N, C-alpha and C positions, 0 to 999 in steps of 0.2 A: 372536276370530273375524273380525277385520277383513278378512283376506284373502278370506273367502267373500263378503262383501257389497260390497267396493270393489276395483277392479282397477287403478287408476292406478299404485299403487306397484309392482305386479307387472310392469306393462308396462315401467317403468323398470328394474327389477331384471333382467328377461329380457335386456336388452341388454348385460349385463356378463358376459363370458366370461373365465375365468382364462387368463392367458398368462404364460409364464416365458421371456421373450425374452432371456435372458442374466442371470447372477447379479449381484446388487448387494450392498449391505451385509448382512452376516450378523450375527444376534444369537444368542449362545449361551444355552442353557437346558437343563439336564439333559443328555440324550444327543442332543438334536436341535438343529440350527442352522437358523434360517430363512434361506433363500436368496431374497432379494427380487428380483423381476424386473418386466418391463413388464406392464401389464394390457391385454388386448384388449377392445374395446367402444367404443361411441360416447359422446360427451358427457362424457368423464372428464377431470378435471384432469390435466395432463401430469405433475404431481408424484406422482400416486397410483401405488403399487407393489402387487404381488400376490405371493402365495406360498401354500403349503399346510403344514399341520401334521398329523402322524400321531397318531391316538388309537385306543385299543382299541374294537372294536365292543361288547364286553361287559366292563364294568369288574369284574365278579365272577369272570372267568375269566382267569387269568394267561396262558393260551395263546390268547386270543382273537385273531382276525385283525385287522389294522390297517385302519382307514378313514382318509380324508383330509378335513380341514376347510380350505376355502378362506378365506383372509384377505386383507385389503387395508389399506393405511395411507397417510396423508399425514403426514410427520414434522412436528414442532413448527416453527413459522415463526420462532422465536427461540430457538435452542438455549441461550442463556444464561439464559432464563427457564423452561426446560423443567422440569416437575414429574414427568411420567410419561406414561401412556397413558390415553386416554379411549375406552373400548369403547362402540360404538354398537350397542345391542341392539335388533333389529327386533321389530315386532309379529308377529301370526300367531295360532296356530302356522302356519308356512309362509312367513314373511317372510324377506327377505334384506337385509343392510345393506352388501353389497360396494360399492355405488356411493355410500354415504352420506358417506364422507370427502370426495368431490367434490361432493356434493349438499347435504343438510341440514347437514352439518358446516361448510360454508362460510357458513352463516347465523350461526354462533356468533360472539360478539364477539372482536375481535382478541386481547384478553388471554387468552381461553380457548384460541384457536388457538395462541398463543405457548406456553401452559403444557403442552400435550399433543400427543403423536402421536395422530391420529384413526384409529381402527382399526375396520373393518367385517368382517363374516364371513358365510358361508352355513352355517346350522346343519346338523348331520348329516342326511343324507337329501336336502338341497336342492342341486341342481346349482348351481355346478360342484364342490361337495363330493361325496363318494361318495353317489350319488343312489338314490332308490327311485321306483317307479312301479307303481300297481295296475292299469294298463291297463283303466280303466273304460269302459263304454259311454258315448259322448259324451252321450247323453240323461241320464245320471246325474250329470253335472258341471254341469248348468245351475244357475243361482242358486237357483231355487225347489226344486231337489232337494237341494242341499247343506245348506240349512237345512230343518227338518222342517215346512214349511207344510202343514197338514192339508187334506183334501178340503173342498169347499164345505159339506158337512153336518157338518164337524168330525171326521170319522172318521180314524183313524191307520193304517188297514190298508195303504194304499199306502206310507206312511212306513216301516212295518215291512218291506214287501217290498223297498223301496229299500235299507234297512239290510242285509238279508240278501244282496242282490246285491253290494253294495259290500264287505261283510265277506268274502264268499266270494272275490271278485276280489283283494282285498288279501292274503288268506292264500295264494292260488294264485300270485300274481305278485310279491308284495312281497319275497320272499326272507327270509333270516334277519334282515337289517337292520331290517325294519319292526317286528320284535319288540323292538328295542333303541332305538327313537326315543321319547324322553320328556323332560320338562322337567329332571328330575334329571340325565340324561345330557348334556343340552345344557349345564347348569351345570358338570358335570365337564369337558366338552370345553373350556369357556371357561377353566377353570383350567389346562388343558394349554397353551392359547394364551398365557395370562399367563406361564407358565413359559418357553415358547419365546421370548417377547419379552424375557426377562431381567428381568422386573419382580417385585419382592418383593410389591408391592401394585398394585391396579389400580382406576381410577375407571371409572364407567359412566354412561351415559344410556340407560335402558330406557323404551320407549314401549309402551303397551297390553299385549299379552301379554308384551312384554319387561319389564314391571314385575314380573310373576310370576317370570320367569327371574332377574331381578336380585334379587328377594327370596329365591328359593331359593338362588342363589349366595351371598348374604350370610348365609344360615343354614348352608350347608354349609361355607363358607370365611370365617367372619367376620373373621379377622385377616389376610385377603388383600385386604380392601376399603379404599379410600382415601376418595373422595368419590363417593357414589352418588345419582343423581337418578332417581326413578321417576315417570313422567309418564303420567297417565291410567290409573288403578290398578285392578287386578283384586282381587276378593274371594279371599283365600287359603284358604278353608275346605278342609282336606285331605280331608274326607269326600265332597266333591262336585266341587270344582275346576271343570272346564268346564261341568258341568251348571248350576252357579250362574251362570256367565257367560252361558250361553244364556238362562236364566230372567230375567236382569237386563234383557233387552231390553224386558220389560213395563214396568219402571220407567223405563228410558232413553227409550223412545218417549213415555211420558206426560210426562216432564220436558221433552222437546224439541218435541213437536208443537205446543204452544201458541205457541212462538216462531215456528214456520213459519206458524201460523194468523194471528198478528198481522201478519206480513210479507205474507202472501198476501191479506189483506183491506185493506191500507193504500191509501187513495186516492192516485192518481198512480202507483202501481206498475204498470208495463206488463204484469206477470205476474199481476195481481190476478184472483182466481177467485171471490170472494164479498164481500159487504158487511161482514160481521162475522167475528171469529174463530170464533164458535159455528157460523156457517153453513159455514165452511171444514171444520170437523170433521164436521158432519152430512152435508155434501155428499160428502166423501171416503168416509164409511161407506156411503152409498147407492150411490155409483158402484162401489165394490168389490163390493158385493152384486150389483149388476146384471151386472158382468163375471163374477162367479161363475156366474150363470145363463146368460149369453150372451157368451162371450169373443169377442174380435176376432182375426182372423189377424194375425200380427206377423212378417213375413218377416225373416230374419236374426237373430232372437232364439232363445235356447235355454231352454225350448221355444218354438216359433214361434207363440205365441198370447199376447195380452194378456188374461189372466184376472184375477180378483180378487187372487190371490196374487202375480202379476207386478206389479200396481199396489202392493200392500203392500211387496213387495221394493224397488220403486223408492222408496217412502217411506223405508224403513229406510236404504237407501244414501244418500239425499239428506240425511238428518238428521245425517250425520257432520260436515258442514261447511255453514254457512249459505251459502257461495258456491254450493252445489249446489241450493239451494231452487228456482231456475228449472227445473231438470230435472223435479222433481216437479210443479210448477205446469203446465208444458207437457204433461206426460203426462196430467194431469187434463183440461186443455182439449181435447187431442186426443181422448181417449176419450169425452168428452161429445158430441163431434161424430161419433162413430163411426169415427174415424180413429186412427192410431197414431203415436207419436213415433219418432225414429230408434232402432234397437235399441241396447241398452247395449253399451259397449265391454267386451271380454273379452280376456285375454292369449291368445297362441297356445296351441293345445290341448296341446302337450307341456309347456308351463309350468304350465298349469292342472292337468294330470294329476299333475305333480310336487308342486305345492302341495297338492293334495287328499290325496295319499298321505301327505305329512308331517303335515298337519293331522289326518288320521284316526289315524295312528300315535300322535301325541302325545296327543290327547284320550282315546283308548281305552286307552293304556298307562298314563296317569297315574292313573286311578281306574276302578274297576269300575262299570258302569252297570247298572241293572235290565234284565231281559229280558222283563218282563210287559207285553204290549200293553194289558191292562186297566188297569194302573197309569198308563201314559202317557195312556190315554184319559180317565181320571178327572181328571188334571191339566190336560189340554187343555180339557175341558169347563168346569172351574172358571176357567181363564184366559180363555176366550172370553167368559164372562159378566162377568168383572171388567175385562177389558182388550180391548175389541172391536177396537181399532186393529191389534193384533198377532194376532188371530184364533186364539189358542191355540198358535201356533208355538213360543214360548219354553219350553213344557213338553212338547214333542213328542219322539219317539224319533229320535235320530241313529244313525249307523252303529254306534256302540258298543253299542246294544241287541242287536246280533247278533254282536259281536266274539267270535271263538272262543278268545281267549287271556286268561288272568288276568294282571293287572298283576304284574310281576316283583318289585316292592317297593312298600311303602305310599307314598302321596303325602307329600311333604315337609311337615312342620309348620313354618311360619314363626314364629319366636320373637323375643323381645327380648334374646337372649344375644349379646353382641358390642359393638363400639365404637359410639358415637353419631355416625354419619357418613352418615346417610341423610336426604335431603330429598324429600318427596312433593310433587308439584304436580298440582292437580286442578281442572278446570272444574266449576262447579256443575251445568251442564246438558250432559251427555255421554251420547249415546244408547247407546254400546257399553260404557263403563265408568262407570256412574252413581256419583254422590257417595256413595250408601249403601254400595256395595262398597268404595270407597276408604277410607271410615272404618273398615271392618273390617280392612283391611290396616294402617292407622295404629294401631289398637288392638293388633294382633298384634305389631307391631314395638316398641311401648312406648317406652321412653326412647332407643332407637336412632334414632328418627325425629322429625322435625318436618314438619307438613303445611301447605302453602300452598293455600288454597282460593280459586279465582279466579272472580269474578262474570262468567262468560262462557259462551258456547254453542258446542258442537262438540266433536269428539274431537281429541285431541292439544292440549295446552295450551302448552308452552314453545315459543316462536318460531313458533307456528302459530295456533291459535284461542283463545289466552289473552288476557292484557292486559299493558300495560307494567309494571305493578307486579309481576306474577308473573314476567315475563321478567327484570326487574332482579334480583329476589331469587335466581332460579336462577343467573343469570350471575355474580352476586357470590359465591355459594357455590362454583361451579366454579373461579373465578379466584383466590379468596382463602381459601376454607374457612369464611368467615363465614356462619353460619345465623341465622335469627331465634331469639330465646331461647325462644319458645313458638310454638304453632300460630298462623298468620297468615291473616287474611282480606284479600284484595285486591279491594276493591269498585270 
């Protein structure tokens, strides 16, 4: 769910528009040849190329209409050392990796960039692939609406009303495609991309939700996998899927807030907000409760008020990366004085509408959610008592509580059947994909996988918020295939 709580990656992705300004090298695969052309957009490596691949909207219907998947690549920097293709699988659902060959891909060590063509893509439904849009009321795509933050008294009535409005709009405006957006279909699309690239096997680096996509791909097409890195890992429980990911924010916040509290009470820190970590926590809870009772006007934000849930959402977003701790500290300092910080950045509304539609389609089509407001209320009440920082949100009703369609197939069960070619890398303190969920994916994959646990804080481990030991281990695996003989702790 990272796309709901953090917008920086979306702002970058929004600048990438597919362009085919003249055919380049073509790769044969099946009946389709990729015609590579120039990419339009700012900040891209001039070597990056773009194309589209046709896939069926409905894999169960031989006569299904075709949709297009936008792909990008930067070829291997040393053809004599080339091993194959490294697919960069974005988070989300609703993330796009079209710019990643020019962006995060260039952080990879030279030996890895020599070994692989770096390939990004826009998943089905995400522009510039064949896109969907629910045309939601702008008030319903604010951050505290997209996640089910309950009312100040803990009631979920407004969450259920938002779910009904959103589900109705998606059913009315999303067209047939929104019924066919799912993780399994994204994995099938990626296998069509693999074939169009002319590769017998493919390597991948999946991050956050991309770890679930990578695990599902590795279960559907185990013998099409080469070297698979899953970074910041989701619980693969096929009976709950995204419901578990939402619920995991309870654990993730409790794992991470103490690190913020130590930082925010450190003497000499210009953003210090309390004398001790305990005072940071108690002060945050008091301030959120005060803003529940007496919110502040917040011009430019959506919604335009700084209430308790807006402060909690700021907390959640800021815990993804320790570099963002000052954002939360300054919000606390401002609210204490009766003022407000600058409004949070958000992507352009068309991008956010598109992201929301794909996120909704994926999480609701992957698995059936309960429709009982009473069941959600019971969970929220229990969560509020046990985990006051998140105020019950992780067990609240999202749009899927009112989704009018049944899943078209059961959620994929991730198993240990297939080659032993998967490396998991996981920070110990990750707000969005906690270590507890990563361990469940590790168990599900069995002997197919080895896991590197990194003593670090933040979401996204490899070449981001991890440490040198974890980065070296992943880089060595991608470049040479050498994995640790057993699970490894990088302290």
